[in-house]
KEKE-3310 file (N, C-alpha, C; in steps of 0.2 Angstrom, whole numbers, plus 5000, padded with zeros to 4 digits):
npx = (4823:4823:4825:4831:4833:4843:4850:4854:4862:4873:4877:4881:4891:4901:4904:4910:4921:4928:4928:4927:4913:4918:4929:4924:4917:4927:4934:4924:4922:4935:4934:4923:4928:4924:4916:4910:4901:4903:4891:4882:4884:4881:4867:4863:4865:4856:4844:4838:4841:4843:4855:4857:4859:4861:4874:4882:4878:4883:4897:4898:4896:4907:4918:4915:4916:4905:4892:4888:4876:4867:4867:4861:4849:4843:4843:4835:4823:4806:4805:4805:4803:4814:4813:4813:4827:4826:4824:4827:4818:4826:4832:4842:4850:4842:4848:4858:4853:4864:4875:4885:4891:4905:4913:4914:4904:4893:4890)
npy = (4998:4988:4972:4960:4945:4946:4957:4952:4942:4949:4957:4947:4940:4950:4953:4940:4941:4950:4964:4981:4993:5003:4997:4987:4995:5002:4991:4987:4999:5000:4988:4992:5003:5016:5027:5021:5023:5021:5023:5019:5005:5002:5005:4995:4984:4985:4985:4996:5001:4995:4987:4994:4987:4970:4968:4975:4967:4955:4958:4962:4949:4942:4948:4946:4932:4924:4914:4921:4919:4915:4926:4935:4930:4931:4945:4949:4943:4945:4957:4951:4955:4950:4943:4956:4961:4960:4975:4987:5001:5011:5008:4999:4982:4970:4966:4951:4939:4935:4938:4946:4938:4928:4914:4904:4908:4906:4893)
npz = (5065:5051:5049:5037:5028:5019:5024:5037:5033:5027:5037:5047:5040:5038:5051:5055:5047:5055:5051:5050:5046:5038:5033:5025:5016:5010:5003:4994:4987:4980:4972:4964:4958:4962:4975:4989:5003:5021:5027:5018:5017:5031:5030:5021:5029:5040:5034:5030:5018:5001:4991:4974:4963:4956:4953:4962:4974:4971:4971:4984:4990:4985:4990:5004:5004:5001:4993:4978:4970:4980:4988:4979:4977:4990:4991:4980:4984:4990:5003:5018:5034:5047:5064:5075:5086:5104:5114:5127:5134:5132:5120:5120:5121:5131:5148:5151:5162:5175:5168:5173:5182:5187:5180:5190:5199:5192:5192)
capx = (4827:4820:4830:4829:4838:4849:4854:4857:4868:4878:4880:4885:4897:4906:4907:4914:4928:4931:4929:4922:4909:4922:4934:4920:4915:4933:4935:4919:4924:4940:4932:4919:4931:4920:4916:4904:4902:4901:4884:4878:4885:4877:4860:4862:4865:4851:4838:4835:4842:4845:4859:4852:4860:4864:4881:4884:4877:4888:4903:4898:4897:4913:4922:4914:4917:4898:4890:4885:4869:4863:4866:4857:4842:4840:4842:4829:4817:4802:4808:4801:4808:4816:4811:4818:4830:4822:4827:4824:4815:4832:4834:4848:4848:4841:4854:4857:4854:4870:4880:4890:4894:4911:4911:4913:4898:4887:4888)
capy = (4994:4983:4967:4956:4939:4948:4961:4948:4938:4953:4959:4941:4939:4955:4952:4934:4943:4955:4970:4987:4995:5007:4992:4984:5000:5003:4986:4988:5005:4998:4984:4995:5009:5022:5028:5018:5025:5016:5024:5015:4998:5001:5005:4988:4979:4986:4984:5003:5002:4989:4989:4995:4982:4963:4968:4977:4962:4950:4961:4961:4942:4940:4951:4942:4925:4921:4912:4926:4917:4915:4933:4939:4927:4934:4952:4950:4940:4950:4959:4949:4956:4944:4945:4962:4960:4964:4981:4991:5007:5015:5005:4994:4975:4969:4963:4944:4937:4931:4940:4949:4933:4925:4907:4900:4910:4904:4885)
capz = (5061:5048:5047:5032:5027:5015:5029:5042:5030:5026:5044:5050:5036:5039:5058:5054:5045:5059:5048:5052:5041:5034:5029:5019:5011:5006:4999:4989:4983:4976:4967:4959:4955:4964:4982:4993:5010:5026:5029:5013:5020:5037:5028:5019:5035:5044:5030:5028:5010:4998:4985:4969:4957:4957:4952:4969:4978:4969:4973:4991:4991:4983:4995:5010:5003:5001:4987:4975:4968:4986:4990:4974:4978:4996:4989:4976:4986:4994:5009:5024:5040:5052:5071:5078:5093:5109:5117:5132:5132:5130:5114:5121:5122:5138:5151:5152:5169:5176:5163:5177:5186:5185:5178:5196:5202:5188:5193)
cpx = (4823:4825:4827:4834:4844:4854:4857:4863:4874:4881:4884:4891:4903:4909:4911:4921:4932:4932:4924:4918:4913:4927:4930:4918:4921:4935:4930:4920:4930:4939:4927:4922:4926:4919:4909:4906:4900:4894:4880:4878:4881:4869:4858:4861:4859:4844:4835:4836:4844:4850:4855:4853:4863:4871:4885:4883:4882:4895:4904:4899:4904:4918:4922:4915:4910:4897:4886:4878:4865:4862:4861:4850:4839:4839:4836:4823:4813:4805:4803:4805:4808:4813:4816:4821:4826:4827:4824:4821:4820:4835:4840:4846:4847:4847:4852:4858:4860:4876:4886:4893:4901:4909:4910:4906:4892:4885:4884)
cpy = (4989:4978:4962:4950:4942:4953:4957:4944:4943:4955:4953:4940:4944:4954:4946:4936:4948:4962:4975:4989:4999:5002:4989:4989:5002:4997:4986:4993:5003:4993:4987:5002:5016:5022:5025:5020:5020:5017:5019:5007:4997:5001:4998:4983:4979:4986:4991:5004:4996:4991:4989:4990:4975:4963:4970:4971:4956:4952:4960:4954:4940:4942:4947:4935:4921:4919:4918:4925:4917:4922:4936:4936:4930:4941:4953:4947:4946:4951:4956:4950:4950:4947:4951:4959:4963:4969:4983:4997:5012:5013:5001:4987:4974:4965:4955:4942:4933:4933:4943:4944:4930:4917:4902:4901:4907:4897:4884)
cpz = (5058:5046:5042:5031:5024:5020:5034:5039:5029:5032:5047:5046:5037:5046:5058:5052:5050:5056:5050:5045:5036:5030:5024:5014:5007:5001:4993:4984:4978:4971:4962:4956:4957:4972:4984:5000:5015:5028:5024:5016:5026:5035:5025:5024:5039:5040:5029:5021:5007:4992:4979:4963:4960:4957:4959:4974:4977:4971:4981:4993:4990:4988:5002:5010:5004:4994:4983:4973:4974:4988:4986:4976:4984:4995:4985:4978:4990:5001:5015:5030:5044:5059:5073:5085:5098:5112:5123:5130:5130:5123:5114:5122:5129:5141:5152:5159:5170:5172:5167:5182:5183:5184:5184:5199:5198:5189:5198)
residu = (MET:THR:SER:THR:PRO:PHE:ALA:ASP:LEU:LEU:ARG:ALA:ALA:ARG:ALA:ASP:LYS:GLY:TRP:THR:LEU:ASP:GLU:LEU:ALA:ARG:LEU:LEU:SER:SER:LEU:GLU:ASP:GLY:HIS:VAL:SER:PHE:GLN:ALA:VAL:ALA:ALA:TYR:GLU:HIS:GLY:ARG:ARG:ARG:PRO:THR:THR:ALA:ALA:ARG:VAL:ARG:ASN:LEU:ALA:ARG:ILE:LEU:GLY:LEU:ASP:PRO:ASP:THR:ALA:VAL:ARG:LEU:TRP:SER:SER:PRO:SER:VAL:PRO:THR:GLN:PRO:ARG:PRO:THR:THR:GLU:ALA:GLY:THR:PRO:PRO:ALA:VAL:VAL:GLY:ALA:ASP:LEU:THR:PRO:SER:GLU:GLN:GLU)
# end
């Protein structure tokens, strides 16, 4: 996965809304009068693909309550990957030490 500032912004904004990829794709599809798949939105969020037009970026920003100009600026800037998240050999996030402890055990 190649994460970019635009991808990170999109993923965080969708998560803040509590929406699934499918919900965001359906909202975008209704705004654009065409079909946008959840796979396309997932590819945008993971930096595997970028929206092809500034109009789509602006629509995503409007749906998510983001500033459209900021979203377009991040989308059009050179793709500088952000730091990848650490993973184990299995590709999963590493365990957090103490994550399995109850609050009283953590003290």
